[in-house]
Each structure stands twice: as structure tokens, then as C-alpha cells.
PLY file of the C-alpha trace (Angstrom):
ply
format ascii 1.0
element vertex 170
property float x
property float y
property float z
element edge 169
property int vertex1
property int vertex2
end_header
-49.54 -48.78 -67.10
-50.21 -45.51 -65.30
-51.96 -44.12 -68.38
-54.16 -47.23 -68.32
-54.72 -46.71 -64.61
-56.12 -43.26 -65.25
-58.43 -44.56 -67.95
-59.48 -47.43 -65.68
-60.08 -44.96 -62.84
-62.38 -42.97 -65.10
-64.23 -46.13 -66.15
-64.35 -47.24 -62.50
-66.20 -44.10 -61.50
-68.88 -44.94 -64.06
-69.11 -48.56 -62.91
-68.74 -47.64 -59.22
-72.42 -48.04 -58.30
-72.67 -51.58 -59.62
-69.24 -52.83 -58.60
-69.12 -51.66 -55.00
-65.56 -50.49 -54.35
-64.65 -48.89 -57.62
-62.30 -46.44 -59.06
-58.99 -46.98 -57.49
-57.74 -44.32 -59.91
-56.27 -42.36 -57.05
-54.72 -45.47 -55.52
-52.01 -45.75 -58.14
-51.05 -47.30 -61.45
-52.14 -50.82 -60.51
-55.69 -49.71 -59.78
-57.13 -51.88 -62.55
-55.58 -55.02 -61.11
-56.07 -54.49 -57.40
-58.42 -51.57 -56.76
-61.71 -53.46 -56.68
-60.27 -56.63 -55.11
-58.66 -54.83 -52.23
-60.52 -55.56 -49.04
-61.98 -58.80 -50.40
-58.56 -60.48 -50.64
-57.48 -59.90 -47.07
-56.20 -56.35 -47.57
-57.58 -53.31 -45.76
-61.22 -52.44 -46.40
-62.08 -49.87 -49.05
-63.16 -46.36 -48.08
-66.83 -47.21 -48.74
-66.99 -50.60 -46.99
-67.86 -51.45 -43.42
-67.81 -48.35 -41.21
-66.95 -46.37 -44.35
-70.57 -46.78 -45.42
-71.68 -44.94 -42.30
-69.10 -42.24 -43.01
-70.42 -41.88 -46.59
-73.99 -41.64 -45.23
-73.07 -38.95 -42.70
-71.16 -36.97 -45.32
-74.14 -37.30 -47.70
-76.49 -36.03 -44.97
-74.22 -33.06 -44.30
-73.88 -32.40 -48.03
-77.65 -32.27 -48.34
-78.17 -30.17 -45.20
-75.38 -27.71 -45.97
-76.46 -27.38 -49.61
-80.07 -26.69 -48.68
-79.04 -24.21 -46.00
-76.55 -22.42 -48.22
-78.95 -22.29 -51.17
-81.69 -20.78 -49.04
-79.31 -18.28 -47.42
-77.68 -17.22 -50.67
-80.96 -16.74 -52.52
-82.97 -14.98 -49.82
-80.57 -13.38 -47.35
-77.18 -12.86 -49.04
-77.09 -9.18 -48.04
-77.40 -10.00 -44.31
-74.16 -11.96 -43.93
-72.25 -12.57 -47.18
-69.16 -14.01 -45.46
-71.13 -16.48 -43.36
-73.36 -17.56 -46.24
-70.43 -17.85 -48.63
-68.69 -20.10 -46.12
-71.85 -22.20 -45.80
-71.75 -22.68 -49.59
-68.06 -23.64 -49.41
-68.85 -26.17 -46.67
-71.61 -27.65 -48.85
-69.19 -28.10 -51.76
-66.59 -29.71 -49.49
-69.18 -32.15 -48.09
-70.36 -33.07 -51.60
-66.79 -33.69 -52.78
-65.98 -35.73 -49.66
-69.14 -37.83 -50.08
-68.37 -38.68 -53.69
-64.68 -39.29 -52.99
-65.35 -41.70 -50.10
-68.11 -43.50 -52.00
-65.95 -44.03 -55.08
-62.72 -44.81 -53.26
-60.86 -41.76 -54.52
-58.37 -41.57 -51.66
-56.48 -38.50 -52.85
-59.62 -36.45 -53.38
-61.09 -37.65 -50.08
-57.91 -36.68 -48.24
-57.93 -33.23 -49.85
-61.63 -32.63 -49.12
-61.42 -33.80 -45.52
-58.25 -31.74 -44.95
-59.96 -28.62 -46.33
-62.93 -29.40 -44.10
-60.75 -29.73 -40.99
-58.84 -26.52 -41.73
-62.12 -24.76 -42.49
-63.86 -25.80 -39.30
-60.81 -24.88 -37.20
-60.21 -21.49 -38.84
-63.87 -20.49 -39.13
-64.61 -21.86 -35.67
-61.81 -19.85 -34.07
-62.56 -16.72 -36.10
-66.28 -16.86 -35.33
-65.53 -17.00 -31.61
-62.80 -14.35 -31.72
-64.85 -11.89 -33.83
-68.55 -12.70 -33.54
-69.44 -9.46 -35.37
-67.91 -10.92 -38.55
-70.51 -13.71 -38.37
-73.89 -12.12 -37.75
-75.40 -15.43 -38.89
-74.10 -18.91 -38.15
-72.41 -21.18 -40.66
-71.99 -24.94 -40.57
-68.46 -24.42 -39.27
-68.95 -21.43 -36.93
-68.33 -22.15 -33.28
-66.55 -25.34 -34.41
-69.87 -26.75 -35.61
-71.74 -25.97 -32.41
-75.08 -25.66 -34.23
-74.63 -29.21 -35.55
-73.60 -30.82 -32.28
-69.88 -30.40 -33.08
-70.17 -33.12 -35.73
-68.38 -30.84 -38.26
-65.38 -30.82 -35.90
-65.33 -34.58 -35.33
-66.25 -35.71 -38.86
-62.98 -34.76 -40.60
-61.00 -36.44 -37.82
-63.01 -39.62 -38.34
-62.57 -39.29 -42.10
-58.80 -38.95 -41.83
-58.65 -41.86 -39.39
-60.67 -44.03 -41.79
-58.44 -43.07 -44.71
-55.42 -44.07 -42.64
-57.06 -47.35 -41.59
-57.96 -48.27 -45.17
-54.74 -47.21 -46.83
-53.16 -49.85 -49.06
-50.14 -51.60 -47.65
-47.08 -52.03 -49.88
0 1
1 2
2 3
3 4
4 5
5 6
6 7
7 8
8 9
9 10
10 11
11 12
12 13
13 14
14 15
15 16
16 17
17 18
18 19
19 20
20 21
21 22
22 23
23 24
24 25
25 26
26 27
27 28
28 29
29 30
30 31
31 32
32 33
33 34
34 35
35 36
36 37
37 38
38 39
39 40
40 41
41 42
42 43
43 44
44 45
45 46
46 47
47 48
48 49
49 50
50 51
51 52
52 53
53 54
54 55
55 56
56 57
57 58
58 59
59 60
60 61
61 62
62 63
63 64
64 65
65 66
66 67
67 68
68 69
69 70
70 71
71 72
72 73
73 74
74 75
75 76
76 77
77 78
78 79
79 80
80 81
81 82
82 83
83 84
84 85
85 86
86 87
87 88
88 89
89 90
90 91
91 92
92 93
93 94
94 95
95 96
96 97
97 98
98 99
99 100
100 101
101 102
102 103
103 104
104 105
105 106
106 107
107 108
108 109
109 110
110 111
111 112
112 113
113 114
114 115
115 116
116 117
117 118
118 119
119 120
120 121
121 122
122 123
123 124
124 125
125 126
126 127
127 128
128 129
129 130
130 131
131 132
132 133
133 134
134 135
135 136
136 137
137 138
138 139
139 140
140 141
141 142
142 143
143 144
144 145
145 146
146 147
147 148
148 149
149 150
150 151
151 152
152 153
153 154
154 155
155 156
156 157
157 158
158 159
159 160
160 161
161 162
162 163
163 164
164 165
165 166
166 167
167 168
168 169
């Protein structure tokens, strides 16, 4: 059944846009039977339902903003601050992965992306304050997301809380 679950998870990602909560591939071997019905049958909501939709929208906005910023910085100003601009590109990738993972209900991938995001914002935030010379230009995560109203610091905490709230119960 777990082999079928992986195949169903792959199919679910293709059908995800039309079926709402799709994919359950990361939820386990019984994803085909219960992945899409979860939330509708009295279980916890899916990662992309209810407040999860707002979370997906905020992650999508940050994915777009960080991607645009990183692309511009990497193309035009790489030589000015390669560490900062490389970290902006990493943040963009993390936001894209988190957006897709939340939208498709891929809990494992969402957990990994949000965890990387939290570690990144904490490490880069602390490092950028401890050694400002290493960051001659700001990144999304420098100063714990100060340039973005500290949303990059709060967002992974909200993401982890939502993943915990929507986790399947045995």
C-alpha cells in the first residue's frame, strides 16, 4: 500500500489545484484513502484550508518578493555583497518550497522548509547583528527580518504551529 501511496501522492500533486486538499503523499501510506477527506470528515483541517490559506498567501508573497529581490541583487550587484545576496536567494528558494508544500499538503516538506527558514532567520539574524561588516547589504533574514517588519521571524513559528494544529490524529 505504501508504494501505491507514493504513486497517489504524485498524482495528487497534479490534481491538487482542482481537488483542494491534495497530495497526502507525505501523510503516510493511507494517503489515497484519507488524504483528501481529512478535514471534511471531522478531522483536523488540511494545511491549505482555513487560516492555512492565509499562510499560503503570505508565503507566496514572500516567495515572490524574495525571488525578485534576489534576482535583481544577483544579476546587478553580486560583487557588492555575495554572502548577503546568496542568502537572499536561499531565502527565496525556501519560501517557494514552503508555499508549494503548504498548498499541496506535503507536511514533511513543509516542516523541513519552515524549519530551515527558522534556523536561517535565527542564525543570519544573530550573525548580521554580531558582525554587521559581513552583511554590507541587507538580506530578507538579516536583523531577524527587520526590513520586513520581523515577519520572517514570526512566519516560521506560525507555520510550525499550523502544521502542529493540522497534524493527523491516530
